[in-house]
C-alpha positions in Angstrom: 30.5 37.5 12.4 32.1 34.8 10.2 34.1 33.5 13.2 30.9 33.2 15.3 29.2 31.2 12.5 32.1 28.8 12.2 32.1 28.4 16.0 28.3 27.6 16.0 28.8 25.0 13.3 31.6 23.4 15.4 29.4 23.4 18.5 26.6 21.7 16.6 29.0 19.1 15.3 30.3 18.4 18.8 26.7 18.1 20.1 25.9 15.6 17.4 28.9 13.5 18.3 27.9 13.5 22.0 24.6 12.0 21.1 26.0 9.0 19.2 27.3 5.7 20.5 29.1 3.2 18.3 28.3 -0.5 18.8 31.2 -2.7 19.4 29.8 -5.6 17.3 28.7 -5.9 13.7 25.3 -7.4 14.1 23.3 -8.8 11.2 20.2 -7.0 12.4 18.8 -4.7 15.1 15.4 -3.5 16.2 14.1 -0.4 18.1 14.5 0.1 21.8 11.7 -1.1 24.0 11.9 -0.5 27.8 15.5 0.4 27.4 16.5 -2.7 25.5 16.9 -3.5 21.8 16.7 -6.9 20.1 19.9 -7.7 18.1 20.9 -10.8 16.2 23.8 -12.4 14.3 23.6 -14.8 11.4 21.6 -14.7 8.2 19.5 -17.8 8.6 20.9 -19.3 5.4 22.2 -22.9 5.5 24.5 -23.3 8.6 24.6 -19.5 9.4 22.0 -19.8 12.1 20.4 -16.7 13.6 20.9 -16.1 17.3 19.2 -13.3 19.2 20.0 -11.2 22.3 19.7 -7.7 23.6 21.7 -4.5 24.0 21.0 -1.5 26.3 21.0 2.2 25.6 24.8 2.4 26.0 25.3 -0.3 23.3 26.3 -2.9 25.9 25.3 -6.5 25.0 23.4 -7.3 28.2 21.8 -10.5 27.0 24.1 -12.8 25.0 23.1 -14.0 21.5 22.1 -17.5 22.5 18.4 -17.7 21.7 16.7 -18.9 18.5 14.1 -16.1 18.7 13.1 -13.4 21.2 10.3 -10.8 21.6 10.9 -7.3 22.8 10.7 -6.6 26.5 7.2 -5.9 27.9 6.4 -5.2 31.5 10.0 -6.0 32.4 10.2 -9.5 30.9 10.9 -10.8 27.4 9.8 -14.1 25.8 12.6 -16.2 24.4 12.7 -19.3 22.4 15.4 -21.9 22.7 15.4 -25.3 21.0 11.7 -25.0 20.2 10.6 -24.1 23.7 9.7 -20.7 25.2 10.1 -19.0 28.5 10.9 -15.5 29.9 14.0 -13.6 30.9 14.6 -10.4 32.9 16.8 -7.5 31.8 19.8 -9.1 33.4 19.4 -12.1 31.1 18.3 -14.4 33.9 15.6 -17.0 33.1 12.7 -16.1 35.5 10.0 -18.3 33.9 11.3 -21.8 32.7 11.7 -22.4 29.0 9.0 -25.1 28.9 6.2 -23.7 26.7 5.7 -24.4 23.0 4.5 -20.8 22.4 4.4 -17.6 24.4 3.1 -14.0 24.0 4.6 -11.0 25.7 3.1 -9.9 29.0 0.2 -7.5 28.8 -1.8 -6.2 31.7 0.2 -8.5 34.0 -0.5 -11.8 32.2 0.9 -13.8 29.3 -0.8 -16.3 27.0 1.3 -19.4 26.7 0.8 -22.8 25.0 1.5 -26.2 26.6 0.5 -29.6 25.3 -1.5 -28.1 22.4 -3.7 -25.9 24.7 -3.4 -22.2 25.7 -3.8 -20.7 29.1 -2.4 -17.7 31.0 0.4 -17.2 33.5 1.5 -14.4 35.8 5.0 -12.9 36.1 5.9 -15.5 38.7 5.0 -18.3 36.3 1.9 -19.2 38.1 -1.0 -20.7 36.0 -3.9 -18.3 36.6 -6.2 -19.3 33.7 -6.3 -23.0 32.8 -4.9 -24.5 29.6 -8.2 -25.2 28.0 -8.2 -23.0 24.8 -7.3 -23.8 21.2 -5.9 -20.3 21.0 -5.4 -17.3 23.2 -4.1 -13.8 22.6 -2.9 -10.9 24.7 -5.1 -8.9 27.1 -6.1 -5.4 26.0 -8.7 -3.2 27.7 -9.1 -6.0 30.3 -10.1 -8.7 27.7 -8.2 -11.4 25.8 -9.4 -13.2 22.6 -9.7 -17.0 23.0 -11.1 -19.8 20.9 -12.5 -23.3 21.5 -14.2 -25.7 19.2 -13.6 -23.4 16.2 -15.3 -20.3 17.7 -13.8 -17.1 19.2 -14.8 -14.7 22.0 -13.2 -12.9 24.9 -12.4 -13.6 28.6 -11.5 -11.4 31.5 -8.5 -11.7 33.7 -10.4 -14.0 36.1 -10.9 -16.4 33.2 -14.6 -15.6 32.9 -16.2 -15.5 29.5 -17.3 -11.9 28.9 -18.1 -12.0 25.2 -19.5 -15.4 24.0 -17.4 -17.7 21.8 -19.6 -17.4 18.8 -17.5 -15.7 16.1 -15.5 -17.3 13.3 -12.6 -15.0 14.2 -11.8 -11.9 16.3 -8.9 -9.5 16.6 -7.7 -8.0 19.9 -9.1 -4.8 21.4 -7.6 -1.5 20.4 -9.0 1.9 21.6 -12.0 0.0 23.1 -13.1 -1.8 19.9 -12.3 -5.2 18.4 -12.9 -6.5 14.9 -15.1 -9.6 14.5 -16.5 -11.8 11.8 -19.1 -14.6 11.5 -17.7 -15.8 8.2 -14.6 -17.8 7.2 -11.3 -16.0 7.0 -8.9 -16.2 4.0 -5.3 -15.3 4.7 -4.1 -13.7 1.5 -0.5 -12.4 1.7 -0.9 -11.7 5.5 -4.2 -10.0 5.1 -7.2 -11.6 6.8 -10.1 -11.3 4.4 -13.6 -11.9 5.5 -16.7 -9.8 6.4 -15.6 -7.6 9.4 -17.4 -5.4 11.9 -16.4 -4.0 15.3 -17.7 -4.7 18.8 -17.1 -2.8 22.1 -15.9 -4.2 25.5 -19.5 -4.9 26.5 -20.0 -7.1 23.5 -22.2 -4.7 21.5 -21.7 -5.0 17.8 -21.4 -1.3 17.2 -20.2 -1.4 13.6 -22.0 -4.1 11.5 -19.9 -6.6 9.6 -19.5 -5.1 6.1 -15.8 -4.7 5.4 -13.6 -7.1 3.5 -10.3 -6.2 5.3 -9.8 -4.0 8.4 -7.0 -3.1 10.8 -7.4 -2.2 14.4 -8.5 1.3 15.4 -5.6 3.7 15.9 -5.7 7.4 16.6 -9.5 7.2 16.3 -9.7 5.6 12.8 -9.7 2.1 11.3 -8.1 1.5 7.9 -10.4 -0.3 5.5 -8.9 -2.4 2.7 -6.0 -0.1 2.2 -8.4 2.3 0.6 -10.0 4.6 3.2 -10.7 5.1 6.9 -13.7 4.9 9.2 -14.2 6.5 12.6 -15.9 5.1 15.7 -19.3 6.2 14.4 -18.7 4.2 11.2 -18.3 7.5 9.2 -16.0 7.3 6.2 -13.1 9.7 6.1 -13.0 10.6 2.4 -9.5 10.9 0.9 -8.2 11.5 -2.6 -5.7 8.6 -2.3 -5.9 5.1 -3.9 -3.7 3.6 -1.2 -3.6 4.2 2.6 -2.1 2.6 5.7 -3.2 2.7 9.3 -2.5 5.8 11.4 0.6 5.6 13.7 1.3 8.2 16.2 -1.0 10.6 14.5 0.1 10.1 10.9 -0.9 7.7 8.1 1.2 6.7 5.0 -0.7 7.3 1.7 -0.2 7.3 -2.0 -2.2 9.0 -4.8 -1.8 5.9 -7.0 -2.0 2.3 -5.8 1.3 1.0 -7.2 3.2 4.2 -8.3 4.5 7.5 -7.0 6.2 8.5 -3.8 4.6 8.1 -0.3 3.3 11.1 1.6 1.6 11.4 5.0 -1.7 12.8 6.3 -2.6 13.6 9.9 -6.0 12.8 11.4 -7.5 16.1 10.1 -6.4 15.1 6.5 -3.6 17.7 6.4 -0.9 16.6 3.9 2.8 16.3 4.7 5.1 15.9 1.7 8.4 14.0 2.0 11.1 13.8 -0.5 12.2 10.2 -0.9 11.5 6.9 -2.6 10.7 5.0 0.6 9.5 5.8 4.1 8.9 4.1 7.4 6.4 5.7 9.8 6.4 8.6 12.2 7.6 7.8 15.7 8.4 10.4 18.4 8.0 13.2 15.8 10.5 11.7 13.2 10.1 9.5 10.2 12.9 7.6 8.3 13.0 8.5 4.6 15.2 6.8 1.9 16.6 8.5 -1.1 18.6 6.8 -3.9 22.1 8.3 -3.4 25.0 6.0 -4.2 25.6 4.2 -7.5 26.4 0.5 -7.2 28.5 -0.4 -10.2 28.2 -4.2 -9.5 24.4 -4.1 -9.3 24.1 -1.3 -11.8 21.6 0.7 -9.7 21.4 3.5 -7.2 21.2 2.3 -3.6 19.0 4.0 -1.0 20.4 6.0 1.9 18.2 6.7 4.9 17.7 9.9 6.9 15.0 11.5 9.1 12.4 14.2 8.6 10.3 16.0 11.2 6.5 16.4 11.1 6.8 19.3 8.6 8.6 17.1 6.2 11.9 18.9 6.7 15.1 16.8 6.9 16.7 16.9 10.4 19.2 14.2 9.5 20.3 13.9 5.9 20.1 10.6 4.0 23.4 8.9 4.8 22.7 5.6 6.5 22.3 2.1 5.0 19.8 0.9 7.6 17.9 2.7 10.4 15.3 1.8 13.1 12.4 4.1 13.9 13.0 6.5 16.8 12.0 4.9 20.1 12.6 6.1 23.6 14.6 9.0 22.2 17.0 6.9 20.1 17.5 5.2 16.7 20.0 2.6 15.8 21.6 3.3 12.4 24.1 1.6 10.2 26.7 3.1 7.9 28.9 0.6 6.1 29.6 -2.1 8.7 29.2 0.2 11.7 26.1 0.4 13.9 25.5 3.5 16.0 22.9 4.6 18.5 21.9 8.2 17.7 19.8 10.7 19.6 18.7 14.1 18.0 16.9 15.4 21.0 
């Protein structure tokens, strides 16, 4: 029996090794996989140590050289890149397929990208053709067939033919999510990245289905909108009562919460309010059934403090990978990129 147990442990160890791939280069930072590609960069951005961005694939191969000043993740087969202050698009082979001529570019969504040229926004298709003229002061990505645009200080929505579907009468709008978009008639204050105003929600037909009454909102996700980091509302504008002083938006069925605003460990709730306890000082968010959790493990004599190590828990809060990594990315497309010491690895626990 003891021999069988030892053999089982050996097999599990071998399986774990088979699902890891060490990267050949020590990058300064990495991001999660998106459409089989992950953004990586070198440099710290301090003084003359300039950041340069590129991409790796699922095998860890650097398929797009680190030659760009900034990049966005791949979307619909293309990625927006910035070089010397101008933007364009590349494919997964690293070839420039839309010239780097725009002053700003959003990722492709529903076949179109909002780009900026000569201080005005318009839309292009994947061949680089201008399909909606450059006439707007701002434009965002298409969602649910509509894109937010602004002109003369007012916001509304257009369809993919460039026709105005929801009048430009709002002081600000957010993009659609789950068929609803936030709007406000009042001025917006940007306070530490939070857009504070008097927000409500409208549907794709332009009906104001939730009256403007909320100081701060985030888009609907998993059927709920987070309000002022305090509670949630559903699509019927019904409040989801919680016992927590601090909440964040739902991601993949789970929301990060705290009993006290500025103290105590995080835990998670699902959309029914069921609690998931996790043992750690910091957490990311659930993705593909796993959540990264940090525990203070190693004592740093120079800094005179314990340093966090990251691992992963499943949706029951049980650790499936013990805390051992210095950095991790959320699981995406079945993989996470983790760092231990100076070594980056791609791991897969499926």
